[in-house]
VOGU-3710 file (C-alpha; in Angstrom, 3 decimals, decimal comma):
1> mflsvfdifk> 6,180/-19,079/1,949  8,086/-16,136/3,392  6,767/-12,593/3,124  8,662/-10,118/5,277  7,015/-8,162/8,059  8,330/-5,093/6,210  6,452/-6,083/3,077  3,211/-6,187/5,044  4,051/-3,053/7,077  5,390/-0,439/4,647
11> igigpsssht> 5,940/3,213/5,534  4,212/5,403/2,963  1,659/8,118/2,388  -2,116/8,350/2,107  -4,717/7,999/0,961  -4,288/4,543/-0,630  -1,600/1,880/-0,777  -2,898/0,412/-4,034  -4,045/3,654/-5,686  -1,386/6,070/-4,387
21> mgpmtaavhf> 1,723/4,210/-3,207  1,510/1,555/-5,937  1,285/3,930/-8,933  4,048/6,110/-7,477  6,313/3,076/-7,087  5,474/1,837/-10,594  6,425/5,219/-12,072  9,779/5,114/-10,270  10,397/1,592/-11,586  9,635/2,731/-15,134
31> ldrlktgdng> 12,098/5,607/-14,818  14,752/3,147/-13,615  14,111/1,074/-16,729  14,524/4,129/-18,936  17,800/5,095/-17,245  19,319/1,785/-18,374  17,956/2,245/-21,906  15,986/-0,950/-21,309  19,284/-2,734/-20,604  21,071/-1,021/-23,478
41> rfgaadvdri> 18,436/-1,474/-26,164  18,376/2,287/-26,726  20,160/5,319/-25,333  18,608/6,873/-22,242  19,079/10,289/-23,843  16,833/9,170/-26,727  13,737/9,405/-24,488  11,793/12,509/-25,513  8,296/11,965/-24,083  6,454/9,760/-21,572
51> kaslhgslaf> 2,772/8,807/-21,545  0,843/7,023/-18,789  -2,644/5,543/-18,518  -4,699/4,285/-15,551  -7,092/1,351/-15,976  -9,827/-0,455/-14,067  -10,263/0,644/-10,471  -7,294/3,001/-10,812  -9,276/4,903/-13,434  -12,687/4,821/-11,763
61> tgkghasdra> -11,508/5,964/-8,321  -8,140/7,411/-9,270  -9,120/11,037/-8,783  -10,415/10,420/-5,274  -7,326/8,384/-4,411  -4,940/10,925/-6,006  -3,575/8,266/-8,382  -2,748/10,872/-11,030  -0,814/12,911/-8,477  0,988/9,742/-7,372
71> vmlgllgfrp> 2,083/8,940/-10,935  3,422/12,447/-11,378  5,305/12,289/-8,078  6,849/8,972/-9,107  7,930/10,405/-12,448  9,474/13,293/-10,524  11,525/10,706/-8,621  9,682/10,648/-5,280  9,152/7,388/-3,405  6,383/6,722/-0,852
81> dnlnadlaea> 8,740/6,018/2,050  10,795/9,216/1,803  8,428/11,831/0,409  9,250/15,436/1,254  5,781/17,001/1,157  6,887/20,610/0,665  9,388/19,779/-2,095  6,829/17,500/-3,768  4,208/20,249/-3,937  6,720/22,704/-5,372
91> qlselqtrks> 7,800/20,291/-8,092  4,211/19,350/-8,963  3,428/23,028/-9,425  6,496/23,461/-11,624  5,516/20,414/-13,701  2,123/21,939/-14,490  3,906/24,982/-15,899  6,960/23,403/-17,573  5,146/20,329/-18,978  8,426/18,428/-18,689
101> lkvtgigdin> 10,371/16,287/-16,210  13,979/16,674/-15,106  15,193/13,078/-14,733  18,611/12,348/-13,282  20,615/10,280/-15,738  18,389/11,190/-18,682  17,710/14,921/-18,755  14,518/16,728/-19,737  11,568/14,559/-20,836  8,331/16,018/-22,167
111> fnpnsdlvfd> 5,300/15,145/-20,059  2,091/17,159/-20,123  -0,061/16,130/-17,146  -3,200/17,293/-18,981  -2,722/15,116/-22,077  -0,048/12,503/-21,301  -1,812/11,061/-18,237  -5,039/9,322/-19,231  -7,872/7,813/-17,163  -9,044/4,897/-19,311
121> fgsalplhan> -12,617/3,971/-18,315  -12,811/1,019/-20,700  -12,304/-2,596/-19,732  -9,831/-3,336/-16,986  -6,496/-4,864/-17,937  -6,640/-8,682/-17,885  -4,486/-9,640/-14,882  -5,766/-7,344/-12,091  -8,300/-4,601/-11,432  -5,528/-2,064/-10,726
131> glkfeayass> -3,556/-1,659/-13,945  -1,418/1,127/-15,373  0,706/1,515/-18,488  3,749/3,634/-19,281  5,156/4,393/-22,718  8,330/6,221/-23,712  8,792/7,827/-27,146  11,718/9,208/-29,123  11,596/12,696/-30,667  10,523/11,017/-33,921
141> nallvsdtyy> 7,455/9,739/-32,034  8,747/6,177/-32,338  7,811/3,991/-29,367  10,967/3,062/-27,478  9,498/0,969/-24,693  6,197/0,298/-22,968  5,435/-1,525/-19,759  2,332/-2,597/-17,881  2,215/-2,644/-14,098  -0,337/-3,960/-11,640
151> sigggfvmte> -0,814/-2,458/-8,184  -1,965/-5,553/-6,333  -2,703/-4,075/-2,893  -0,707/-3,015/0,135  1,736/-1,019/-2,008  2,902/-4,144/-3,855  3,593/-3,617/-7,573  4,273/-6,241/-10,231  5,058/-5,963/-13,930  2,948/-7,881/-16,402
161> aemlaeinad> 5,819/-10,340/-16,875  6,086/-10,914/-13,121  2,332/-11,445/-12,830  2,360/-14,022/-15,628  5,355/-15,809/-14,114  3,563/-16,034/-10,756  0,362/-17,282/-12,356  2,246/-20,020/-14,222  4,505/-21,011/-11,310  4,112/-24,329/-9,506
171> psdlgeeqqa> 2,980/-23,460/-5,932  4,530/-26,667/-4,603  8,004/-25,371/-5,462  7,696/-22,202/-3,373  8,358/-23,649/0,082  11,403/-25,630/-1,067  12,831/-22,583/-2,862  12,414/-20,332/0,163  13,862/-22,919/2,538  16,867/-23,171/0,210
181> lgypfpfgsa> 17,223/-19,379/0,471  17,686/-19,720/4,220  14,179/-19,168/5,616  13,757/-21,927/8,222  9,952/-21,718/8,474  8,500/-20,915/5,010  4,881/-21,713/5,911  2,373/-20,952/3,174  -0,809/-21,707/5,092  -2,141/-21,632/8,623
191> aemlamgska> -2,055/-25,428/8,749  1,652/-25,446/7,840  2,272/-22,677/10,373  0,678/-24,688/13,184  2,452/-27,899/12,149  5,867/-26,210/11,990  5,289/-24,513/15,327  4,300/-27,770/16,969  7,276/-29,671/15,535  9,798/-26,986/16,502
201> nlsisemkrl> 8,059/-26,093/19,788  8,082/-22,436/18,773  5,456/-19,708/18,776  4,326/-18,035/15,560  6,246/-14,873/16,422  9,404/-16,888/17,186  9,224/-18,604/13,792  8,581/-15,286/12,084  11,518/-13,729/13,933  13,873/-16,520/12,838
211> neeavlgpee> 12,760/-16,074/9,223  13,432/-12,336/9,401  16,764/-12,748/11,215  17,963/-15,043/8,425  18,049/-11,902/6,267  18,396/-8,951/8,645  20,022/-10,187/11,817  18,590/-9,672/15,330  19,658/-6,061/15,905  18,422/-4,668/12,586
221> ltdrlakiwg> 15,132/-6,534/12,955  14,551/-5,055/16,414  15,396/-1,554/15,193  13,122/-1,791/12,161  10,213/-3,139/14,215  10,635/-0,194/16,584  10,600/2,195/13,631  7,377/0,684/12,259  5,605/1,020/15,595  7,051/4,501/16,011
231> vmsdcisrgl> 5,545/5,681/12,718  2,224/4,035/13,600  2,168/5,638/17,040  3,137/9,055/15,681  0,311/8,791/13,155  -2,195/8,160/15,942  -0,841/11,147/17,866  -1,055/13,479/14,852  -4,594/12,350/14,159  -5,611/13,061/17,750
241> ehdgilpggl> -4,164/16,573/17,536  -5,652/17,809/14,259  -9,169/18,856/13,357  -10,788/20,573/10,364  -12,216/19,372/7,054  -10,654/16,509/5,088  -9,733/17,221/1,446  -11,676/15,844/-1,509  -14,962/17,724/-1,558  -17,152/15,598/0,743
251> nvkrrartih> -16,629/18,101/3,581  -16,034/15,267/6,038  -14,975/16,626/9,423  -12,119/15,175/11,398  -13,620/13,812/14,612  -10,813/11,972/16,383  -9,488/15,017/18,254  -12,910/15,985/19,659  -13,813/12,413/20,646  -10,416/11,918/22,273
261> qrllnqtgsn> -10,828/15,065/24,350  -14,244/13,920/25,557  -12,831/10,528/26,532  -10,027/12,193/28,471  -12,538/14,410/30,278  -14,664/11,385/31,227  -11,777/9,290/32,515  -12,339/8,428/36,165  -15,726/10,134/36,289  -19,097/8,603/37,095
271> sqqphsindw> -20,280/9,456/33,578  -17,869/6,990/31,948  -19,704/3,999/30,514  -18,216/0,470/30,645  -18,293/0,267/26,861  -16,092/3,376/26,520  -13,146/1,081/25,757  -14,756/0,626/22,334  -14,637/4,394/21,925  -10,908/4,399/22,718
281> lsvyamavne> -10,302/1,698/20,097  -12,371/3,585/17,537  -10,721/6,940/18,156  -7,218/5,481/17,787  -8,201/3,877/14,477  -10,057/6,941/13,215  -7,068/9,149/14,038  -4,898/7,067/11,697  -7,394/7,015/8,877  -8,132/10,704/9,092
291> enaaggqvvt> -4,396/11,252/8,681  -4,414/8,815/5,768  -7,330/10,620/4,118  -5,381/13,871/4,442  -2,393/12,339/2,635  -0,243/11,985/5,746  2,413/9,394/6,569  0,986/5,999/7,492  2,040/2,352/7,591  0,256/-0,149/5,353
301> sptngaagvv> -1,421/-2,575/7,739  -1,789/-4,376/5,366  -3,159/-1,472/3,247  -3,693/2,250/3,713  -7,469/1,935/3,680  -7,189/-0,459/6,637  -4,165/1,217/8,215  -5,918/2,120/11,481  -6,879/-1,314/12,779  -3,507/-2,771/13,787
311> paviryyqdh> -2,101/0,470/15,310  -5,335/1,011/17,263  -5,195/-2,465/18,790  -1,487/-2,111/19,601  -2,174/1,217/21,328  -5,036/-0,494/23,198  -2,640/-3,263/24,252  0,030/-0,776/25,285  -2,163/1,699/27,183  -5,086/-0,381/28,472
321> cngatkqgvd> -3,949/-3,995/28,935  -2,297/-5,354/32,062  1,291/-6,515/31,643  1,956/-4,836/28,281  5,648/-4,759/27,288  7,821/-3,602/24,396  8,540/-7,257/23,655  4,784/-7,746/23,462  4,556/-5,068/20,745  7,237/-6,909/18,731
331> tflltaaaig> 5,374/-10,183/19,228  2,190/-8,459/18,068  3,787/-7,095/14,878  5,542/-10,340/13,958  2,413/-12,436/14,510  0,168/-10,003/12,661  2,571/-9,990/9,708  2,573/-13,793/9,620  -1,222/-13,828/9,305  -1,184/-11,018/6,737
341> givkhnasis> 1,334/-12,912/4,646  -0,819/-16,047/4,637  -3,891/-14,062/3,592  -2,026/-12,296/0,795  -0,424/-15,535/-0,421  -3,684/-17,478/-0,582  -6,293/-14,794/-1,308  -5,880/-11,012/-1,449  -5,431/-7,850/0,592  -6,752/-5,689/-2,253
351> gaecgcqaei> -10,158/-4,012/-2,103  -10,170/-3,755/-5,906  -9,720/-7,510/-6,111  -11,859/-8,885/-3,269  -13,705/-5,961/-1,683  -13,171/-4,548/1,797  -13,234/-8,019/3,338  -9,688/-8,245/1,943  -8,648/-4,969/3,583  -10,493/-4,431/6,884
361> gsasamaaag> -11,147/-8,169/7,202  -7,465/-8,998/6,783  -6,404/-6,159/9,101  -8,835/-7,281/11,789  -7,574/-10,864/11,531  -3,981/-9,644/11,810  -4,770/-7,462/14,822  -6,727/-10,233/16,560  -3,848/-12,667/16,084  -1,295/-10,102/17,230
371> lcaalggtne> -3,190/-9,197/20,393  -3,861/-12,840/21,228  -0,141/-13,608/20,901  0,920/-10,554/22,902  -1,432/-11,622/25,713  0,142/-15,080/25,847  -2,109/-17,069/23,535  -0,991/-20,401/22,116  -0,475/-20,854/18,380  -3,846/-22,554/18,153
381> qvenaaeial> -5,567/-19,703/19,986  -3,840/-17,169/17,705  -5,052/-18,986/14,595  -8,549/-19,134/16,102  -8,521/-15,395/16,844  -7,571/-14,578/13,243  -10,293/-16,857/11,908  -13,008/-15,337/14,102  -12,116/-11,810/13,011  -11,899/-12,633/9,301
391> ehhlgltcdp> -15,026/-14,790/9,304  -17,184/-11,916/10,472  -15,995/-9,597/7,719  -16,773/-12,004/4,867  -18,726/-10,337/2,062  -17,774/-6,792/3,058  -17,828/-4,562/-0,023  -15,476/-1,746/-0,970  -17,657/1,164/-2,090  -15,918/4,430/-1,119
401> vnglvqvpci> -18,015/7,530/-1,732  -16,490/9,669/-4,505  -13,525/7,300/-4,545  -12,230/8,874/-1,333  -10,871/6,799/1,538  -13,250/8,531/3,965  -16,829/7,211/3,892  -17,224/4,471/5,094  -13,505/3,760/5,480  -12,612/5,865/8,518
411> erngigaita> -15,319/4,501/10,836  -14,891/1,011/9,394  -11,357/0,889/10,810  -12,763/1,533/14,270  -15,253/-1,310/13,933  -12,491/-3,590/12,623  -10,387/-2,821/15,696  -13,284/-3,565/18,063  -13,923/-6,857/16,265  -10,251/-7,771/16,547
421> vsaaslalhg> -10,209/-7,323/20,327  -13,434/-9,306/20,699  -12,029/-12,104/18,519  -8,796/-12,271/20,513  -10,718/-12,380/23,781  -13,011/-15,158/22,573  -10,032/-17,200/21,391  -8,214/-16,752/24,715  -11,279/-18,089/26,538  -11,004/-21,298/24,475
431> dgthfmpldn> -8,312/-23,925/24,053  -7,684/-23,277/20,357  -9,974/-25,961/18,991  -12,710/-24,616/16,744  -14,936/-25,600/13,858  -13,721/-23,488/10,896  -9,959/-23,483/10,146  -8,411/-20,153/9,167  -7,286/-21,565/5,812  -10,882/-22,409/4,902
441> cietmrqtgv> -12,011/-18,943/5,901  -9,294/-17,364/3,739  -10,329/-19,495/0,775  -13,947/-18,499/1,348  -12,898/-14,860/1,272  -11,093/-15,430/-2,018  -14,094/-17,180/-3,578  -16,436/-14,469/-2,319  -14,194/-11,855/-3,899  -14,253/-13,666/-7,230
451> dmaekykets> -18,055/-13,796/-7,139  -18,498/-10,204/-5,951  -19,817/-7,778/-8,578  -17,189/-5,344/-9,860  -19,269/-2,362/-8,745  -18,595/-3,382/-5,140  -14,808/-3,651/-5,572  -13,371/-0,137/-5,258  -14,953/1,300/-8,386  -17,461/3,540/-6,545
461> lgglavnlpe> -20,123/2,346/-8,992  -22,371/0,689/-6,396  -23,327/0,445/-2,739  -22,816/3,416/-0,453  -21,009/5,280/-3,232  -24,233/5,723/-5,210  -26,769/5,810/-2,371  -26,069/9,313/-1,166  -28,268/11,695/0,801  -30,148/14,187/-1,385
471> c> -29,271/17,193/0,749
//
């Protein structure tokens, strides 16, 4: 199994990879289909009107996650990785007045955001909790084409046909297919990863690098890794500089800037407590997720809701650990992506599918593995670090208040980062042997997600989302 580091770490915008980036990407894909006339089945100029509907978790928490705004931006031609915020706002405002889209290659298409974009609060679509539909009509009101998309977490989007093909595929064929495509180490599980590493006498990051270089080449890979860390680092810096109230109506205050200033003032003083390193980890993570909540640019790690954990632990490695190097940051990212790919392949990184254990739990496991590798851990110690971090997030629900990625999400990233560092440290104190294999822990997470009540899976119908203070 090969999933690129740049599939796990995608540059996009907040507040949600599955509820914002995914719907935006799906809308762009649908426009691309219309521009070809569904491969010539009709003329692109025949498209007169578009309708869209959000289902399942996308409907229940779509307002808080700005899913409707994301769909409109996608239909306006914007993509998550190159969004011009000022231009986007201007075109959204124009759309509300014009009630039509200007689509390159097609022309004007009628689309009234107030009536052609529907939140469907009925049953979720059958293949995933995050479903959305698009329909295109001729001027005669005849349906030209419809398509169903699923936003499966981390910004990944699949059509209904692709989902069905994956469900019906033979998993045993995947490794052989990917090896034939030129990926030398297509591991689909932690056990395969360890076995391949042992046989080839390579670290996890070295295997991951060789897989990536089979497609990109060494120079492009290095440049793109630097860009990913650069966006992550810039996001931390922006979060540490800004204060004020986050959008959405909860009146949640940004806290990262104030906490960071206090930590700077305490540095080197007698008032600094030994446990202040936890505060540094938390403030780095909170800075990212406050930016995410404000709709800023973030990197899925592996999702937006969990985007603060990996950057926080990398910044901790870079600024607080002895012997940190740029090569160590690359090792961190490659190793973390390897673990994230295994989790996604065998379980889920989607809060709507498996709760927050799939988001913060996966992110913490990735960060623990990355830090352990960057600090010189063996493959076995890296796998142990990931297992420790994931194991202690099992059962974690996704119950965002008002559907906003703020409470409990922002603080939860800080706790996930602290857990990751503790897990890496514990693993480095051992020799890599441990009781519970990572693969078993991942399968347990998947089973727990299947059993978890829907109200605890990003619907805001249970948990903290409904147990609010009265004043």
